[in-house]
C-alpha positions as CSV (number, residue, x, y, z in Angstrom):
1,M,-0.1,0.0,-0.2
2,S,1.6,3.2,-1.0
3,G,-0.1,6.7,0.1
4,G,1.3,8.8,-3.0
5,S,1.6,12.3,-2.2
6,F,-1.4,12.2,0.5
7,A,-0.7,11.7,3.8
8,S,-2.3,9.0,5.9
9,A,-4.4,9.3,10.0
10,W,-1.2,7.6,11.0
11,A,1.7,9.6,9.6
12,D,1.9,11.9,12.5
13,W,2.7,9.1,14.9
14,P,5.7,10.2,16.8
15,S,8.4,8.1,16.3
16,T,11.9,8.0,16.0
17,P,14.0,6.6,13.0
18,L,14.6,3.0,12.6
19,P,18.2,2.6,11.9
20,S,18.6,0.8,8.6
21,D,21.4,-2.3,8.4
22,A,22.7,-1.5,5.0
23,L,23.4,-4.7,2.9
24,G,27.0,-5.4,2.6
25,S,28.7,-6.2,-0.3
26,D,28.9,-10.0,0.2
27,E,26.9,-11.0,3.2
28,T,25.5,-14.7,4.2
29,C,22.5,-15.6,6.6
30,D,20.2,-18.1,7.8
31,L,17.1,-16.6,6.7
32,A,16.6,-14.1,4.0
33,I,13.2,-12.2,3.8
34,V,12.2,-10.2,1.3
35,G,9.4,-7.5,2.2
36,G,9.9,-5.7,5.8
37,G,5.7,-5.5,6.2
38,I,3.9,-7.7,8.9
39,L,4.3,-11.0,7.6
40,G,8.6,-10.4,6.9
41,L,9.3,-8.6,10.2
42,C,7.2,-11.3,12.5
43,S,8.8,-14.0,10.5
44,A,12.2,-12.2,11.5
45,L,11.0,-11.7,15.1
46,D,10.4,-15.3,15.5
47,A,13.7,-16.4,13.3
48,A,15.7,-14.5,15.3
49,R,14.6,-15.9,18.8
50,R,15.0,-19.2,17.9
51,G,19.0,-18.5,17.0
52,L,18.9,-17.7,13.4
53,S,20.6,-15.2,11.4
54,V,18.0,-13.3,9.6
55,R,18.4,-10.4,6.8
56,V,15.4,-8.7,6.1
57,L,15.2,-6.6,2.5
58,E,12.8,-4.1,2.0
59,A,12.2,-2.2,-0.9
60,V,10.8,1.5,0.7
61,A,10.9,2.3,4.0
62,I,9.8,0.3,6.7
63,G,5.4,1.1,7.0
64,E,5.5,2.9,4.1
65,R,3.0,0.4,2.5
66,A,-0.1,-1.8,3.3
67,S,1.4,-2.8,6.8
68,G,2.0,0.7,8.0
69,L,-1.0,2.3,6.1
70,N,-4.3,-0.1,6.1
71,G,-7.4,0.7,8.4
72,G,-5.9,-1.3,11.8
73,Q,-9.1,-3.2,12.4
74,V,-7.7,-6.9,13.7
75,I,-10.3,-9.1,12.7
76,P,-10.0,-13.2,13.6
77,G,-11.4,-15.9,11.6
78,L,-10.7,-16.1,7.5
79,K,-13.3,-14.7,5.2
80,F,-15.3,-18.3,4.9
81,D,-17.5,-19.5,7.9
82,P,-16.2,-23.1,9.9
83,D,-19.1,-25.0,8.4
84,W,-17.7,-23.8,4.7
85,L,-14.2,-24.6,5.8
86,L,-14.9,-27.9,7.0
87,E,-17.3,-28.6,4.2
88,H,-14.3,-28.0,1.3
89,F,-11.1,-29.0,3.3
90,G,-12.4,-31.6,5.5
91,E,-12.1,-32.7,9.1
92,T,-8.2,-32.1,9.5
93,R,-7.6,-29.5,7.2
94,G,-10.8,-27.9,8.1
95,E,-10.3,-27.8,11.7
96,A,-6.9,-26.6,11.3
97,L,-7.7,-23.4,9.6
98,I,-10.6,-22.8,12.0
99,R,-8.2,-23.0,14.6
100,F,-6.4,-20.5,13.1
101,G,-8.3,-18.3,11.9
102,A,-9.7,-18.0,15.7
103,G,-6.6,-17.2,17.0
104,M,-5.4,-14.6,14.7
105,A,-6.3,-11.8,16.5
106,D,-5.1,-13.3,20.1
107,C,-1.5,-13.2,17.9
108,V,-1.8,-9.7,17.8
109,F,-2.8,-8.7,21.2
110,D,-0.3,-11.2,22.9
111,L,2.6,-9.8,20.9
112,I,1.8,-6.5,21.5
113,A,1.6,-6.9,25.3
114,R,4.8,-9.7,25.4
115,E,7.0,-7.3,23.4
116,T,5.5,-4.5,25.6
117,L,5.0,-2.8,21.8
118,D,4.0,1.1,22.0
119,V,1.3,0.7,19.6
120,P,-2.4,2.2,20.3
121,H,-5.0,-0.2,20.6
122,E,-8.6,-1.4,21.8
123,R,-9.9,-4.8,22.2
124,A,-13.9,-3.5,22.2
125,G,-14.7,-6.0,19.2
126,W,-15.4,-5.8,15.5
127,I,-18.8,-5.6,14.1
128,Q,-20.3,-7.0,10.5
129,A,-22.8,-4.9,10.2
130,A,-25.9,-6.4,7.6
131,H,-26.7,-3.8,4.5
132,S,-30.3,-6.0,4.0
133,E,-32.4,-8.4,5.4
134,H,-30.4,-11.3,3.8
135,A,-27.1,-10.4,5.0
136,A,-28.5,-10.0,8.5
137,R,-29.9,-13.6,7.9
138,A,-26.5,-14.7,6.9
139,A,-24.9,-12.8,9.7
140,E,-26.8,-14.8,12.0
141,L,-25.6,-17.9,10.7
142,R,-22.1,-17.1,10.9
143,A,-22.3,-16.0,14.7
144,E,-24.0,-19.1,15.8
145,Q,-21.5,-21.3,14.1
146,W,-18.8,-19.3,16.0
147,I,-20.7,-19.8,19.5
148,A,-21.4,-22.9,19.0
149,R,-17.3,-23.0,19.4
150,G,-17.6,-21.5,22.4
151,V,-16.9,-17.8,21.2
152,P,-19.0,-14.9,23.0
153,A,-20.3,-13.5,19.7
154,K,-23.6,-11.8,19.6
155,V,-26.1,-11.6,17.1
156,L,-27.3,-8.0,16.5
157,S,-30.8,-6.8,16.2
158,A,-31.1,-3.2,13.5
159,E,-31.4,-1.8,16.9
160,D,-28.2,-3.0,18.1
161,V,-26.4,-2.0,15.6
162,A,-27.7,1.5,15.7
163,R,-26.8,1.9,19.2
164,L,-22.9,0.4,18.8
165,T,-22.3,2.1,15.8
166,G,-24.5,5.5,15.5
167,A,-24.9,4.5,11.6
168,R,-27.9,4.9,9.9
169,G,-29.5,2.0,7.6
170,Y,-28.9,-1.6,9.0
171,H,-30.8,-4.1,9.2
172,G,-28.4,-6.1,11.7
173,G,-25.2,-8.0,11.9
174,W,-23.0,-9.5,14.5
175,L,-20.7,-8.7,17.3
176,D,-17.2,-10.3,17.4
177,P,-15.5,-9.4,21.1
178,R,-12.0,-11.2,20.2
179,A,-11.4,-8.2,17.6
180,G,-9.9,-5.0,18.0
181,V,-8.3,-2.2,16.4
182,I,-4.7,-0.8,16.1
183,H,-2.3,2.1,14.9
184,P,-1.3,-0.2,12.1
185,L,2.1,2.5,11.3
186,A,3.2,2.3,15.2
187,Y,2.8,-1.7,15.2
188,T,4.8,-2.1,12.0
189,R,7.5,0.0,13.1
190,E,7.4,-1.4,16.6
191,L,7.6,-4.8,15.0
192,A,10.6,-3.8,13.4
193,R,12.3,-2.4,16.9
194,A,11.6,-5.8,18.2
195,A,13.1,-7.9,15.7
196,R,15.9,-5.9,15.8
197,K,16.3,-6.4,19.4
198,A,16.3,-9.8,18.9
199,G,19.3,-9.6,16.5
200,A,17.8,-9.3,12.7
201,L,19.4,-6.9,10.7
202,I,16.8,-4.9,8.3
203,A,17.8,-3.1,4.9
204,E,15.3,0.0,4.2
205,N,15.0,1.3,0.5
206,T,16.8,-2.2,-0.7
207,R,14.8,-3.7,-3.6
208,V,15.7,-7.3,-4.2
209,V,16.0,-8.0,-8.2
210,R,17.3,-11.2,-8.4
211,L,16.9,-14.4,-6.9
212,Q,18.6,-17.6,-7.7
213,H,19.2,-21.1,-6.0
214,E,23.0,-22.1,-6.7
215,N,25.3,-24.5,-4.9
216,G,22.5,-25.5,-2.2
217,A,22.0,-21.4,-1.3
218,W,20.1,-18.9,-2.4
219,T,21.7,-15.5,-3.8
220,L,19.6,-12.6,-3.3
221,A,20.9,-9.7,-5.6
222,A,19.8,-6.0,-4.7
223,H,19.6,-2.9,-6.4
224,G,23.0,-1.4,-6.5
225,G,25.0,-4.5,-6.6
226,H,25.1,-6.0,-3.0
227,T,24.6,-9.4,-2.9
228,L,23.3,-11.6,-0.1
229,R,23.4,-15.7,0.0
230,S,20.7,-17.3,2.4
231,K,19.7,-20.9,3.1
232,S,16.5,-20.3,3.3
233,V,13.9,-17.4,1.7
234,I,10.7,-15.9,2.9
235,V,9.3,-13.7,0.1
236,A,6.6,-11.4,1.8
237,T,5.8,-8.6,-0.8
238,N,2.1,-9.5,-1.1
239,A,0.2,-7.2,-3.3
240,Y,4.0,-5.5,-4.2
241,A,5.0,-8.9,-5.9
242,D,6.8,-8.3,-9.2
243,G,8.6,-10.3,-11.4
244,L,10.8,-12.0,-8.5
245,I,8.9,-14.9,-8.6
246,P,7.9,-16.0,-11.9
247,G,4.4,-16.2,-12.0
248,L,3.8,-15.1,-8.5
249,A,2.3,-11.6,-9.6
250,Q,-0.3,-13.2,-12.3
251,T,-1.9,-15.3,-9.4
252,L,-3.3,-11.8,-7.2
253,L,-5.5,-9.8,-7.6
254,P,-4.3,-6.1,-7.6
255,L,-7.0,-3.5,-5.5
256,H,-7.1,0.1,-4.2
257,S,-7.8,0.8,-0.9
258,F,-8.9,4.3,-0.6
259,Q,-9.7,5.6,3.3
260,I,-10.5,9.2,4.5
261,A,-10.2,10.8,8.0
262,T,-12.5,13.5,9.4
263,A,-10.8,16.0,11.8
264,P,-11.0,15.0,15.8
265,L,-14.8,14.9,16.1
266,S,-16.3,17.2,19.1
267,E,-17.1,15.3,22.5
268,A,-20.9,15.2,21.8
269,T,-20.3,14.0,18.5
270,R,-17.8,11.0,19.4
271,A,-20.4,10.3,22.1
272,S,-22.7,9.0,19.2
273,I,-20.2,7.5,17.1
274,L,-19.2,4.1,17.7
275,P,-18.9,4.9,21.6
276,E,-17.7,2.1,22.6
277,G,-14.6,1.5,20.4
278,Q,-16.0,-1.6,17.8
279,G,-14.6,-1.5,14.3
280,V,-17.0,-2.3,12.0
281,S,-17.3,-3.8,8.3
282,D,-20.5,-3.7,6.3
283,S,-21.7,-6.8,4.3
284,R,-21.6,-5.1,0.7
285,R,-19.6,-6.8,-2.1
286,I,-18.0,-3.3,-2.4
287,V,-17.1,-3.0,1.6
288,I,-17.1,-0.6,3.7
289,Y,-15.1,-0.3,6.8
290,Y,-14.5,2.0,9.7
291,R,-13.2,2.9,13.4
292,R,-12.5,6.0,15.5
293,S,-9.1,6.2,15.9
294,A,-7.2,7.2,19.4
295,D,-7.2,10.7,18.8
296,G,-11.0,10.8,17.7
297,R,-10.9,11.3,14.4
298,L,-13.4,8.6,12.2
299,L,-11.8,6.7,10.0
300,L,-13.4,5.0,7.0
301,G,-12.3,2.8,3.8
302,G,-13.7,0.8,0.9
303,R,-12.5,0.4,-2.4
304,G,-11.5,3.1,-5.0
305,S,-10.8,3.5,-8.5
306,M,-8.2,1.2,-10.1
307,A,-6.4,4.4,-11.5
308,E,-3.9,6.2,-9.5
309,P,-5.7,9.4,-8.0
310,T,-4.6,12.8,-8.6
311,Q,-7.3,14.4,-6.8
312,A,-9.3,15.0,-3.9
313,Q,-12.4,13.9,-5.9
314,A,-11.3,10.4,-5.9
315,W,-12.6,10.2,-2.5
316,A,-15.9,11.6,-2.7
317,H,-17.4,8.1,-3.2
318,L,-16.2,7.9,0.7
319,E,-17.1,11.0,1.6
320,H,-20.7,10.6,0.5
321,A,-20.9,6.9,2.5
322,A,-19.6,9.1,5.5
323,K,-22.2,11.4,5.3
324,R,-25.0,8.5,4.8
325,L,-24.0,6.8,7.7
326,Y,-23.7,9.4,9.7
327,P,-25.6,12.5,8.6
328,S,-24.8,14.3,12.7
329,L,-21.2,15.0,10.7
330,G,-22.6,17.6,9.0
331,D,-19.6,19.9,7.7
332,V,-17.2,18.1,9.4
333,A,-13.8,18.4,7.4
334,I,-12.2,15.4,5.7
335,E,-8.7,16.5,7.0
336,K,-6.6,13.0,5.7
337,R,-7.0,11.1,2.5
338,W,-5.0,7.9,1.5
339,Y,-5.0,5.4,-0.8
340,G,-3.0,1.9,-1.4
341,R,-2.3,-1.3,-3.1
342,V,-4.0,-4.3,-1.4
343,A,-4.0,-8.1,-3.1
344,M,-7.2,-10.7,-3.5
345,T,-6.7,-14.3,-4.6
346,F,-8.9,-15.7,-7.2
347,D,-10.8,-18.0,-4.3
348,H,-10.3,-15.7,-1.6
349,L,-8.0,-17.5,0.6
350,P,-4.7,-16.6,1.2
351,H,-1.7,-18.7,-0.5
352,V,1.4,-20.2,0.3
353,H,3.8,-21.8,-1.9
354,E,7.1,-23.5,-2.4
355,P,8.8,-23.0,-5.5
356,E,11.7,-24.6,-4.7
357,R,13.0,-26.3,-1.3
358,G,13.8,-23.4,1.2
359,L,11.7,-20.9,-0.9
360,I,8.6,-20.0,0.9
361,V,6.0,-17.5,-0.3
362,A,2.7,-16.2,0.8
363,A,0.5,-13.6,-0.2
364,G,-3.5,-12.7,0.0
365,C,-5.1,-11.3,3.1
366,Q,-8.6,-10.6,2.0
367,G,-9.2,-7.6,4.4
368,R,-7.5,-9.5,7.6
369,G,-4.1,-8.8,6.9
370,V,-2.8,-7.5,10.4
371,G,-4.0,-10.6,12.4
372,L,-3.5,-13.3,9.6
373,M,0.0,-12.1,8.7
374,T,1.0,-11.4,12.4
375,A,0.0,-15.2,13.1
376,L,1.4,-16.7,10.2
377,G,5.1,-15.3,9.9
378,P,6.0,-17.9,13.0
379,R,4.0,-20.8,11.2
380,L,6.3,-20.0,7.6
381,V,10.0,-20.2,10.2
382,D,8.7,-23.0,11.8
383,Y,7.7,-25.2,9.1
384,L,11.5,-23.8,7.2
385,V,12.9,-25.3,10.5
386,T,11.5,-28.4,10.8
387,R,10.0,-29.4,7.1
388,D,6.4,-30.3,9.1
389,A,4.3,-29.0,6.7
390,E,1.5,-29.3,9.5
391,T,2.8,-26.4,10.8
392,I,1.4,-24.3,8.3
393,P,-2.6,-24.5,8.0
394,F,-2.9,-23.7,4.2
395,P,-2.3,-26.1,1.8
396,I,0.8,-25.7,-0.1
397,T,0.1,-25.6,-3.9
398,P,2.2,-24.7,-7.0
399,I,1.7,-21.1,-8.9
400,R,-1.0,-21.1,-10.6
401,P,-1.7,-17.7,-12.7
402,I,-5.4,-16.5,-13.3
403,P,-6.4,-17.1,-16.9
404,F,-6.4,-13.5,-18.9
405,H,-4.7,-11.8,-16.0
406,A,-3.4,-9.2,-18.5
407,F,-7.1,-7.9,-18.5
408,R,-7.7,-8.1,-14.7
409,N,-7.7,-3.9,-14.3
410,L,-10.7,-4.0,-17.1
411,G,-12.7,-7.1,-15.0
412,I,-11.9,-5.5,-11.9
413,G,-13.4,-2.0,-13.0
414,A,-16.3,-3.8,-14.2
415,A,-17.0,-6.0,-11.2
416,I,-16.6,-3.1,-8.8
417,A,-19.1,-0.9,-10.7
418,W,-21.7,-3.9,-11.1
419,Y,-21.2,-4.9,-7.4
420,R,-21.8,-0.9,-6.3
421,L,-25.3,-1.1,-8.4
422,V,-26.4,-4.4,-6.8
423,D,-25.2,-3.0,-3.5
424,M,-27.1,0.0,-4.1
425,L,-30.3,-2.0,-5.1
426,E,-30.3,-4.4,-2.1
427,R,-32.7,-4.2,0.6
C-alpha cells in the first residue's frame, strides 16, 4: 500500500527513525526475508528468537506500504465460515484452518503485550453490519457457528447496530468480541524494533531484483549491486509482487483501497459515533469499513478507482458514504485522504507456495492482513526449520496464474461498478 502524495491519518505518530542495517557487498545468513511488512517482520522476530541469523530486505521504508497504511482492524477468522471450511477442506485441514483463524487476533494483542510494543490499540470487538435482510440472516448464521465453538459472539438486531455504531440504515449484524483495532504504522515500526532487538538485521530502501538457487543456497541480488546468500528465503511482498518469483504477480488481483479521516470529532459527536470503540465492516460486496482513531477521528475506507488518484475528488464516494451513515457529521472536515494497493486471490483464501525447497511465499490477505500475517509468520519459519507441513494451516500449492490476468483491471473495474449497483438496489 502506498500513500502517494496523500498523507495518511497514521503519519503523525511520533517515532524516532529506525536504524537501517545497510546490506554489505557479500553477506550470508540463515534466513533472508524479502519484504518488511507485518508478515516479514513477524517472521524475522520469530526466527531471530530461535537463534537464526536473519536479514530483512525492504524495498522502501518500513511502514510505507500496506502494513503501515491499512485500516488497523484486527479481525479473527478467515473470509469463510467454519462450516464452509469443514465442507471444502475436510475435518483435519478444516479444523486446522478454523483454529488458526480463531487465534489470529490473539496473536496480535498477545504480541503487543509480550514485547511491550508502543502501539495504541483497543480490543472492544468487531461488528459486521448487515446492509440487507438477506445479509442479516447470513450474519446470524455466521455468529451461531462461532457461538457453537465457544466464542461469546452476539447476534445484533437493527436497533443493536444503531446503538453500537450510531450509523443509519442497517438491518442487523453480529459482534465478534475477539477483534479490535490498532495503530498500524506504530505496530509495523515497533515490530521492526523488536526484530532488530532480537538480532535481525533490517535494510530499508533495498529492492531485491534477482533470486537464484545455486550450490545449495539462495543468492539474492539487490538494486545497487550488493548480494546476499541465504539457506532459506521467505518472500513477503504480497500486493507488491513483481517478477522476482515467476508467475506470482499473476496469481493476485491487485486492488486500490482508499481511506479518509475526519478532523477530530467534538465530544458530543464522538459520544454518538462508535461509543464503545468497535471496528465495523459492512456486508456490501464493495465493503465499507470504519472505526475511530485514538485521537477521535472517524476513519472510513473502501475500494476506489483502479487509476492512481490525483485529486481529492477520487475520495468523494467515501465522503458520501460517511455522510450517509452519519448525517450528524454535517460540515466536519475531511482532513486526511490516502490510498494503497492490496492483493486478493481468486478463491478468496490466502495462498502459500514453495516453488523450490527452502523458498516460501505467502500472499492474499482478503482484508484480514494484520491478524493473518502476524499469525502466519512464525508458522512459515517453523516449517522451514522442521519441514513439517502440518505447521502451516493452509495447503502449500503450486503457483497458478489467473487466466487472462493481463485484462484484470478491465474486469475488476467492471465488477466493482456492477457490485456497487447491486449493493445500492439490494434490500
